Structure formats: C-alpha cells, structure tokens
N, C-alpha and C positions, 0 to 999 in steps of 0.2 A: 452324260448322255443324256440324262431329263433335264439337265441345266435349259439344253438348248429344245428343249420341247416347248410347245406354244401350249399354254394354259387351254384349258377347254371343260367342258361340263359332260358331253359325250361316255357314255359306258363303253367304248368301243375300247382294244388295245390301244396304247398309245404308239408312236411310229417307233420307237426307241426301243421297243420291248425286244424286238429277236437281238438285237445286238444286245442288251443286256444279258436275255438268258445265256447269250456266248461267250460270256466274261465268266460264268460260273461253272463249276465241275459239276454234274448231272442234275443241271435241275430238273423239276417235275414240272406239271403240268400251272401255266399261271391261272390264276382263279380273278375273276373282277369283283369289286363291289361295289356300293352307293353309299355316301357319307348324306347325312343330312346335320343342320343343326338343331338341337333339342332345346328350344327355351325353356328357361327354372318357370314351373307352376303353368306346363299345360295342360291345357282342359281336354278332355274327352268324354264321347258323350255315351250314355247311361249308366247305371248304379252298379256297383258293387261293392263287398265287403274287402277291404283291405290292412293289410300288416306293414307297419315298418318296421327295417330292425331295428334295435335298439330300443324298442315299445316293451312295456310289459308281457301284453300279447305275443309279442316276437319271443320275446327268454323262454314263454311256458311252451310254447309251440318250438323252440329249439330244445329244451328240456327234454322234451316228449319225446323227440326224436333221438335225442342222448340215449335215452332210458331205452327205448322200443325199435330202435333203427330208421333208418330213412324209408319212408313209404315206397311199395313197390316200382308206383308210376314215375316216382324222382331216381329211382334207382335207375331204372331203364335210360335215364337221358343224361347218365354219368354222375347225378348228386348223391354221391356214396356217403357224404358225410356233412353235419352242420358248416363245416368251414367251406365248401363245397358251394353253397349259395352265397357267396361273393359279395360280404358287405360294404356298402351299405345295400339294402334291397331293399324291395317293395313285391310283396306276394298278394296277390289276389285270391281268396278262398272262398268255396262253397260249401257249406255245411264243416265237416273237420277235413275236407278234401283242398291241397294245393290245386288251382285251378290255372293260374299264370305267374313268370315270375319274372321281375325284371331287377338287374343286377348288376356290378360294376364290374364290365370285362377288364377295361383297365382304367387306370387312375394315374395321374402326374400330377404335377405341383401346379400348372393352370388349366386342365380339362380333366375328363372324365367319359370314357364310352359307357354305353348301356349296352348289355346283353341281354337280351329275350327268348324265354321259351313259353309256350302254351301246350298242356300237357295234352295230348291226343284228345282225350274225351269231351273236351271244352272247346275244341279248335270251330272255329267262323260263327264267335257269339259275342265279339267286340272287347273281350276281355283283356289282351293284350294290352289295347291301348289303354284299358285302364289302368294296368300295371305300369306304363311306361308314364303317364302322368301322374301317379303317387310316386315311383321313382324321382320324377324332374322336381318333385316338390321336399325332397327330402333336405334337411337343413344342414345335415354333413359337404352338402354338394353346392350349396349357395353359391361359394367364393371359385365355381368351376365351371369352365365353358364345357356344356353338356353334347354329346355327339351320339348320333343314332346310326348306325350303319348296318349292313345287310350286302349279302350276296347278291349278284346279278339274275340269279336264277330262284331268290327267294320271292315269289310272286307275291305270297300272303304278307310275309313284311314288307313288301314296298306298299301293300295296300295301308297296313297301318300308318305307314307315315302319312301316306295322301291322306285320310283320314282324320289324323290328326292335324293336318295342314304345316308337316317340316319344312322347312326350306333347304331344297337339295344344295348343297355345295361344292360336289364333285364325286368322282371315280376316283377305286383304289384299287391299286392289284397287286396279289401277294404272289410270290413262289416258295413253295414247298419242297424241301429235298426230294429226291427221288426214289 
C-alpha cells in the first residue's frame, strides 16, 4: 500500500493510512511525526556547559548517579538508572543539575536518531539546542547519518529544529497497539 503513495513532505496522514490500519488486528491510534536531517557539528546559539558521554566528567557523574541514585527530576522523566541515558549522549548542566539531555534513541549501522528532553525547570532557555549541537559533534556518531524526529504535536521540539535550521526530510507515522 505504501509503495503506491506519492512521496510528500506534508504532515497529513498518507492516503493509504486507513487501508493499512484495516489490515492490523486491534490497531491503536496513529500518531504523526516530523523528521529532520541533523548535520554533524550543528551549531546552536548561546553558551552552556555540556558533558559528553565517555568523558571523565561523564564517568564521574555516572558514578555519582550509581552511588546516590538518579536525581528525582530525571526519575520523573523515566531515567531510572545510568543505562537509561542511552549513550552516546550529551548533557547540558547548570551547577550540579542536568538541564537537558540529548541521547541516542535509535542506532543502526548507517544512522542514529536523537532523543531529546529538557527538564521542566530549564525549559524555554535554548538549552535543548545546545544539547542537540553537542550530540551532533560526538565522535562515536561521526560515520552515521543523524536524524532529529519529533511528534507533530510537540511544538517546542519543532521550534528547536527551526532555530537550528535543520532540513526537513519528511513525515513519519506510527501505530501502537490498542
């Protein structure tokens, strides 16, 4: 069904979506997303202290989290243990607090997709862009094509992509089981 679709950049559901859903047992509600190419070494305005996974500073922070437990604001966002930081990652920190986190949500042999979260107390200050820029410069990702994706409903994330000037490459659709 999808093979016969006309490629397009709009975020509307593809015409074949209803026919695809009819083929699935107990389909849930489809959700749309937007996908952007994330160039290596993307620049972000502003200045913020970043910590890259694998660095001595990250190892110290991870050891502290192992010893003392994950900070409550990270726990609230389902980062329950150090492994949930999904390396390679780039943290933006203020004082001793993690303010934003760019992590590897998906990784294959040719590409990687960024996951991004800004902790509630730090939102609206441009720190997400700094985390994205730091992640895009990580040496472990140098040989991969990088992607930034977001839900069509996540306007804050779309603003980050716009501020960074990321090229839009297309819409995505996901159907979770009901």
